[in-house]
C-alpha positions as CSV (number, residue, x, y, z in Angstrom):
1,M,-25.7,11.4,23.8
2,R,-29.4,12.4,24.6
3,L,-31.9,12.1,21.8
4,W,-34.7,14.7,21.3
5,V,-37.3,15.5,18.7
6,S,-36.7,18.7,16.7
7,A,-39.7,21.0,16.4
8,A,-38.3,22.4,13.2
9,D,-38.2,19.2,11.1
10,D,-39.7,16.5,13.4
11,Q,-36.4,14.6,13.3
12,L,-34.8,12.7,16.1
13,R,-31.6,14.6,16.9
14,F,-28.7,14.2,19.3
15,D,-27.5,17.0,21.6
16,D,-25.0,18.3,19.0
17,G,-27.8,18.8,16.5
18,S,-27.1,15.7,14.3
19,C,-29.9,13.4,13.3
20,L,-30.4,9.8,14.3
21,V,-29.6,7.6,11.2
22,R,-31.1,4.2,10.6
23,L,-28.9,2.1,8.3
24,L,-30.2,-1.0,6.6
25,A,-27.3,-3.3,5.3
26,M,-28.0,-6.0,2.7
27,I,-25.1,-8.5,3.1
28,H,-24.7,-12.1,2.0
29,A,-22.9,-13.4,5.1
30,Y,-21.7,-11.9,8.4
31,P,-19.5,-12.5,11.4
32,P,-19.0,-14.4,13.5
33,H,-20.4,-17.2,11.3
34,H,-18.5,-16.0,8.2
35,N,-15.0,-14.8,8.7
36,A,-13.3,-12.9,5.8
37,G,-11.8,-9.5,5.5
38,A,-14.6,-7.9,3.6
39,E,-17.2,-8.9,6.2
40,W,-15.1,-7.8,9.1
41,M,-14.5,-4.5,7.4
42,V,-18.2,-3.8,7.0
43,H,-18.9,-4.9,10.5
44,T,-16.4,-2.5,12.0
45,M,-17.9,0.3,9.9
46,L,-21.4,-0.5,11.1
47,R,-20.2,-0.9,14.6
48,A,-18.8,2.6,14.5
49,A,-22.2,3.9,13.4
50,V,-23.8,2.2,16.4
51,E,-21.2,3.7,18.7
52,R,-22.1,7.1,17.3
53,G,-25.7,6.4,18.5
54,H,-27.2,5.3,15.2
55,E,-29.3,2.2,14.5
56,V,-28.2,-0.6,12.2
57,D,-30.0,-3.6,10.9
58,V,-28.3,-6.2,8.7
59,V,-30.4,-8.6,6.5
60,L,-28.5,-11.6,5.2
61,S,-29.1,-13.4,2.0
62,S,-27.7,-16.6,3.5
63,R,-29.5,-18.9,5.9
64,L,-28.5,-19.8,9.4
65,E,-29.8,-22.3,11.9
66,E,-30.1,-19.7,14.6
67,G,-32.5,-16.7,14.5
68,P,-31.7,-13.0,14.7
69,Y,-28.6,-12.0,16.8
70,E,-26.7,-8.9,17.9
71,L,-23.0,-8.3,17.4
72,D,-21.5,-5.1,19.0
73,G,-24.9,-3.5,18.8
74,V,-25.5,-4.4,15.2
75,R,-28.7,-6.3,14.8
76,V,-28.3,-9.2,12.3
77,H,-31.3,-11.0,10.7
78,P,-30.6,-14.3,8.9
79,F,-32.4,-15.0,5.6
80,R,-36.1,-16.0,5.9
81,S,-37.5,-14.9,2.6
82,K,-36.7,-12.5,-0.3
83,S,-39.0,-9.9,1.3
84,D,-36.7,-9.5,4.4
85,P,-35.3,-6.1,3.4
86,F,-38.9,-4.7,3.1
87,R,-39.5,-5.2,6.8
88,F,-37.0,-2.5,7.5
89,L,-37.1,-0.4,4.4
90,D,-39.7,2.3,5.4
91,A,-37.6,3.3,8.4
92,A,-34.3,3.1,6.6
93,D,-32.4,6.3,5.9
94,A,-29.8,4.6,3.7
95,L,-28.9,1.2,2.3
96,V,-25.4,-0.3,2.8
97,T,-24.3,-3.2,0.6
98,H,-21.3,-4.9,-1.0
99,L,-20.2,-7.8,-3.2
100,E,-23.0,-10.2,-4.4
101,C,-25.9,-8.2,-2.8
102,T,-25.1,-5.0,-4.7
103,R,-27.3,-5.7,-7.7
104,R,-30.5,-6.3,-5.7
105,A,-29.8,-3.4,-3.3
106,A,-29.3,-1.1,-6.3
107,V,-32.8,-2.1,-7.7
108,I,-34.4,-1.5,-4.3
109,S,-32.6,1.8,-4.0
110,R,-33.7,3.0,-7.4
111,V,-37.4,1.9,-7.0
112,H,-37.9,3.0,-3.4
113,G,-35.7,6.1,-3.4
114,V,-33.4,5.0,-0.6
115,P,-29.8,6.3,-0.8
116,L,-27.3,3.5,-1.5
117,I,-23.8,3.2,-0.1
118,Q,-21.6,0.7,-1.9
119,V,-18.6,-0.7,0.0
120,L,-16.0,-1.8,-2.5
121,H,-13.3,-4.4,-1.8
122,N,-11.8,-5.0,-5.3
123,T,-11.2,-3.5,-8.7
124,Y,-12.8,-6.2,-10.7
125,D,-14.8,-5.3,-13.8
126,Q,-18.1,-6.3,-12.1
127,S,-17.5,-4.0,-9.2
128,K,-16.7,-1.1,-11.6
129,H,-19.9,-1.7,-13.6
130,W,-22.0,-1.7,-10.4
131,V,-20.7,1.7,-9.6
132,A,-21.2,3.0,-13.1
133,K,-24.7,1.7,-13.5
134,G,-25.8,3.1,-10.2
135,P,-27.5,4.3,-8.2
136,C,-24.4,4.8,-6.0
137,T,-24.9,7.7,-3.6
138,L,-21.6,7.0,-1.8
139,A,-18.7,4.8,-2.9
140,V,-16.5,3.5,0.0
141,Y,-13.1,2.5,-1.3
142,N,-10.8,0.5,0.8
143,S,-7.5,2.1,-0.4
144,E,-6.3,5.2,-2.2
145,W,-5.0,3.2,-5.1
146,M,-8.4,1.6,-5.5
147,R,-10.1,5.0,-5.6
148,A,-7.6,6.2,-8.2
149,E,-8.2,3.1,-10.4
150,F,-12.0,3.3,-10.1
151,E,-12.1,7.0,-10.9
152,A,-9.8,6.7,-13.9
153,W,-12.0,3.9,-15.3
154,L,-15.2,5.9,-14.6
155,D,-13.7,8.8,-16.5
156,S,-12.7,6.6,-19.4
157,V,-16.3,5.3,-19.9
158,R,-17.7,8.8,-19.2
159,A,-19.6,7.6,-16.2
160,P,-20.2,10.1,-13.3
161,R,-18.0,9.8,-10.2
162,P,-20.1,9.2,-7.1
163,D,-19.3,10.9,-3.9
164,A,-16.6,8.8,-2.3
165,V,-14.7,8.2,0.9
166,V,-11.7,6.0,1.6
167,V,-12.0,3.7,4.6
168,R,-8.9,1.6,5.0
169,P,-10.2,-1.8,6.5
170,P,-10.3,-0.8,10.1
171,V,-8.2,-2.8,12.5
172,I,-8.4,-1.7,16.2
173,A,-4.9,-2.6,17.3
174,E,-5.7,-3.4,20.9
175,E,-8.1,-6.1,19.8
176,Y,-5.3,-8.0,18.0
177,A,-2.1,-7.1,19.9
178,T,-0.4,-10.0,21.6
179,K,3.0,-11.5,22.2
180,P,4.1,-13.3,18.9
181,G,4.6,-17.0,18.8
182,D,7.0,-19.2,16.9
183,R,5.2,-20.2,13.7
184,V,5.4,-19.0,10.1
185,T,1.8,-18.5,9.2
186,L,-0.5,-18.3,6.1
187,I,-4.1,-17.3,6.7
188,N,-6.4,-18.8,4.0
189,L,-5.3,-21.8,2.0
190,Y,-7.3,-20.6,-1.0
191,P,-4.9,-21.0,-4.0
192,P,-4.9,-17.3,-5.1
193,K,-3.8,-16.4,-1.6
194,G,-0.6,-18.4,-2.2
195,A,-1.2,-21.8,-0.8
196,A,1.2,-23.5,-3.3
197,T,4.0,-21.1,-2.3
198,F,3.3,-21.9,1.4
199,W,3.4,-25.6,0.9
200,T,6.6,-25.4,-1.2
201,L,8.3,-23.4,1.5
202,A,7.2,-25.7,4.3
203,E,8.6,-28.7,2.3
204,R,11.9,-26.9,1.7
205,M,12.3,-25.8,5.3
206,P,11.6,-28.9,7.5
207,D,13.4,-27.3,10.4
208,V,10.8,-24.4,10.6
209,K,7.4,-24.7,12.2
210,F,4.5,-23.5,9.9
211,L,0.9,-22.8,10.6
212,A,-2.0,-22.7,8.1
213,V,-5.4,-21.4,8.9
214,I,-8.4,-22.4,6.8
215,G,-10.0,-19.4,5.0
216,G,-13.6,-18.3,5.0
217,Y,-14.3,-19.0,1.3
218,G,-13.0,-20.9,-1.8
219,H,-11.4,-24.3,-2.2
220,Q,-8.8,-24.8,0.5
221,D,-5.5,-26.5,-0.5
222,V,-5.0,-28.7,2.6
223,R,-2.1,-31.1,2.7
224,E,-0.1,-32.9,5.4
225,L,3.5,-32.2,6.4
226,P,5.2,-33.0,9.7
227,N,6.2,-29.4,10.3
228,V,2.8,-27.9,9.4
229,E,-0.2,-27.5,11.6
230,V,-3.5,-26.8,9.9
231,M,-6.2,-24.9,11.9
232,P,-9.9,-24.6,11.1
233,N,-11.4,-21.3,10.1
234,I,-11.2,-19.0,13.2
235,P,-13.7,-16.2,14.0
236,G,-12.2,-12.7,13.9
237,Q,-12.6,-12.1,17.7
238,R,-10.5,-15.2,18.4
239,M,-7.6,-14.5,15.9
240,R,-5.5,-12.8,18.5
241,D,-5.3,-15.6,21.0
242,E,-5.5,-18.6,18.6
243,V,-3.5,-17.4,15.6
244,Y,-1.4,-14.3,16.2
245,A,-0.2,-15.5,19.6
246,R,1.3,-18.5,17.8
247,T,2.7,-16.5,14.8
248,K,6.2,-15.2,14.4
249,I,6.1,-14.3,10.7
250,L,3.0,-13.8,8.5
251,L,3.1,-14.8,4.8
252,M,1.0,-13.1,2.2
253,P,1.9,-14.4,-1.3
254,S,-1.4,-13.4,-2.7
255,E,-1.8,-12.8,-6.4
256,Y,-4.3,-10.0,-5.7
257,E,-5.0,-8.0,-2.5
258,S,-6.8,-4.6,-2.7
259,W,-5.6,-4.0,0.9
260,G,-4.7,-7.0,3.0
261,R,-6.4,-6.8,6.4
262,V,-4.7,-9.8,8.0
263,G,-1.3,-8.1,7.4
264,V,-2.4,-5.1,9.4
265,E,-3.9,-7.3,12.1
266,A,-0.5,-9.1,12.4
267,M,1.5,-5.8,12.6
268,A,-0.5,-4.8,15.7
269,S,1.6,-7.5,17.5
270,G,4.9,-6.5,15.8
271,I,4.7,-9.5,13.5
272,P,6.6,-8.9,10.3
273,V,4.8,-9.6,7.0
274,I,6.4,-11.0,3.9
275,A,4.2,-10.2,0.9
276,H,3.9,-10.3,-2.8
277,P,4.0,-6.6,-3.9
278,T,0.4,-6.0,-5.0
279,P,-0.6,-2.3,-5.0
280,G,-2.9,-2.9,-2.1
281,L,-0.3,-4.6,0.1
282,Q,2.3,-2.0,-0.8
283,E,-0.2,0.7,0.5
284,S,-1.2,-1.2,3.6
285,L,2.1,-2.5,4.8
286,G,4.2,0.5,3.7
287,D,7.8,0.5,4.7
288,A,7.2,-2.3,7.2
289,G,6.4,-4.8,4.5
290,V,9.1,-7.3,3.2
291,F,8.2,-7.7,-0.4
292,V,9.1,-10.7,-2.6
293,D,7.6,-11.8,-5.9
294,R,5.3,-14.7,-5.2
295,N,7.1,-16.8,-7.9
296,D,10.6,-16.3,-6.3
297,I,10.6,-19.2,-3.9
298,D,14.3,-18.8,-3.2
299,G,13.7,-15.2,-2.3
300,W,10.9,-16.2,0.1
301,E,13.1,-18.7,1.8
302,R,15.9,-16.2,2.2
303,A,13.4,-13.6,3.7
304,I,12.1,-16.1,6.2
305,R,15.5,-17.3,7.3
306,R,16.7,-13.7,7.7
307,L,13.7,-12.7,9.8
308,L,14.3,-15.8,12.0
309,T,17.6,-14.2,13.2
310,P,17.1,-12.0,16.3
311,R,18.6,-8.8,15.0
312,A,16.6,-8.7,11.7
313,Y,13.5,-9.8,13.5
314,G,13.8,-7.0,16.1
315,T,14.2,-4.4,13.5
316,A,11.3,-5.7,11.4
317,S,9.0,-6.0,14.5
318,K,9.6,-2.4,15.4
319,R,8.7,-1.3,11.9
320,A,5.5,-3.4,12.0
321,R,4.4,-1.8,15.3
322,A,5.1,1.7,14.0
323,R,3.1,1.0,10.8
324,S,0.2,-0.4,13.0
325,A,0.2,2.9,14.9
326,E,0.1,4.9,11.7
327,L,-3.0,3.0,10.6
328,D,-5.1,4.0,13.6
329,P,-8.6,3.6,12.2
330,A,-10.3,6.3,14.2
331,P,-10.0,9.1,11.6
332,D,-11.3,6.9,8.8
333,L,-14.2,5.7,10.9
334,E,-15.1,9.3,11.8
335,R,-15.1,10.2,8.1
336,W,-17.2,7.2,7.3
337,V,-19.9,8.0,9.9
338,A,-20.0,11.6,8.8
339,A,-20.4,10.6,5.2
340,A,-23.2,8.1,6.1
341,E,-25.0,10.9,7.9
342,M,-24.7,13.2,4.9
343,V,-26.1,10.4,2.6
344,A,-29.0,9.7,5.0
345,A,-29.9,13.4,4.8
346,Q,-30.8,12.9,1.1
347,R,-33.5,10.3,1.8
348,D,-36.6,12.5,1.6
349,R,-35.5,14.1,-1.7
350,M,-34.6,10.7,-3.3
351,R,-37.9,9.2,-2.2
352,M,-39.9,12.0,-3.7
353,L,-38.0,11.6,-7.0
354,A,-38.7,7.8,-6.9
355,R,-42.4,8.4,-6.5
356,L,-42.4,10.8,-9.5
357,T,-40.5,8.3,-11.8
358,H,-42.1,5.0,-10.8
């Protein structure tokens, strides 16, 4: 869309009257160098803002050997010094942050009067306290159950609820869809993701081929078995060809998942997912999920062997593809960008208040 300067308010506007928004994201690590669900969720959200015509800069709190780079139109600036955010702050209409960068971003937001968008990936106490202490102009929850749990807790401590939007971790199906392979796969050998369950199953089922993919964080429980191939950490844009094209069944015996992005990625190819029934996985996988308690090893083996039969696999694969279609991210991304535009519109008022109070 064409940009023009409005005579009424001296703002850069698009043809439809909406304003150009400049987002500044404070993030610890970022794709393609860091590959985890939280980081790919944030990138897909920022990418959607760029596709709408907005400008996005990401400042990292982690160092990289290379200099600044661009990914899908998002400009990424590796750590140089603690003053990095201030190089972009004057032009920023809103801050976006998550996880370990939230505390510092909140201080900058409060002192400089820049609206703050917190992207939330879990229901841990620390995350709840970050929202309660504020400032949080907009909370982005990654599932409906997370929003309900957060808001019930905020009410219980008599903290105000911030404006909020639910953005289910966006998976663009055509970027992941492929012909499934022949392996039973676990992505991320971090013990809370179910590495012990995976290795026990592989040892009990020597006639089945297994695949393990090193995760992007945490201690990785790597072992050796003749029927298991262990792959290094794979960037998100290579997961389709290097992981899902080799996967027949995906295992998710996680003790905690607020959503479960890799399960949704797998379903884009009709790959059935066997999962521990966390609230997040029940919401994301829906009726397509095959749910077994992570401590029921016999149940996991029965579920795998059943899905390895052609008839059961065909039925489960159809359900997976149907659930993938239901999770089309376009509506969520549209809501997200519209919410970010509304947050950015509060910039001038918040900066004036910050000048009066600091």
